[in-house]
N, C-alpha and C positions, 0 to 999 in steps of 0.2 A: 504493500499500499503506501501511495505516495501522497505528499501535499495536496497536489492538484486531484486526486482521487476523493480526498476530502473537502476539498473546495467546492467539487462537481456535484458531489451529494447534499453539501449544505445547499450549495444555491439551488437544487433542484428541491427543494423543501423534504429529501429523505431521511427526516429525523430519527428514525431508529436506526437506520444504515450507519449516519455518522456517529451517533452515540456510540455503535457496535465497534467502528471503525478507533472512535477515541480510545475506547475501552480496551482494545488489542493492541495500541499502540501509543499508550501513554505518554511517552518520549515525545510524540509529535506536538503536545498539547501547547506548549509554549510555542513552538514553531506555528501552531495553526496560527495564535495569535497576530503574527508577524505576516503571514501569506501577503504576498505581491500584492500591490493595491490593483485593482479593476481601473479601468478608464477613466471613472468617476472620483480615483481617488478613495472608494470605500474596502476597507478590509471584513474578514470573516466577520467580527462582532458587528460591523452594521448591518450584513448581509442576513445573520441571524436574529437581530434585534427586530429589523424591518420586515421578517416575515412573522414574527412572533413565535417563534421556535425556542420557547423554552427550555424544553428537554435537554436540546442541544447546546445550549448555553451553560444549564446546571453543570453539566457533564464536562464542559470545559472548561467553566472556573474552578470545579473540584478539583479536576486534573492538574491544574495549574499551581493551583493552593497546594497540593500533596506535593510538587515540586518544589515548589516555595519552602514547604516545610522542610524538605531532605536537601535543601541548601540554606539553610537558615544562617550559616556562617557568611553568604556572598548577600551585603545590603541592597547590592545593584539589582537583584531578583526581585526586590518588591518593586522597586522605581521603573523596572522593564513592565511588570505588569499594569502600574499606575499608566504608564505612557500608552500601551494599547489599549486599556478601557476608556483611556481620554481621546486615543487618535482621532485627527479631524481629517474629513473627506476635502476635495478641493472648494467645497462651500462651506467649510468651518463647522460640519457639523459632525457631532460623536457618535457613538453606537448607542447613547441615551436619548439624543436629538432622534434618531433613527426608530427608538422604540417607541417616545411620544408620540411622534407623528404616524405612528402604525396602530398606537391605540384603539382610535376608533373605527380603523378598518378589519379587525380581526376580533377573536374571542379575544378573552385577557390575557393570554399568551404576550402579548406585546407590554402589557401592564407588569406582568409579571416577570418579564425580561430587564423591563425598568428597575425594578424593584431589586433583582439581581444585582443589575449593573451598579446600581446605589450602594449596596452592600460590600460590593467589590471595590469599592473606592473611587466610582466616578462622580468626577466633579458637577456637582446639580447646579452651579453657577454658569458652566460654559455657555459662552455667547456663539453663534454662526455669523459668518460672514454678510447675510442677508438682512 
């Protein structure tokens, strides 16, 4: 399995498959957060949040937290996670903005994503460029 496989499964909304992939290869969790940006500058967290895929987000954040705990002596690990959670696309929108924008278009998955992102340290005061 590659990061491209993971991104494709997420992009196509295959939530259970994405979760299985992450559980099978937990070492990819941190790299999954850093997946190459799409043409609009969005990353994997933007995609997951904008589609309200709370299961995927929960699995990804759980695995990333586990990696952080394993590498507790490395203070930059927490900063890496915060940067990924607050990553901005070309319009300055964060994954939290993506979840908030999708909240009216899906079931409560987007609301749950927003809550999980805030719990993971997302800056609720981030302002987009528009």
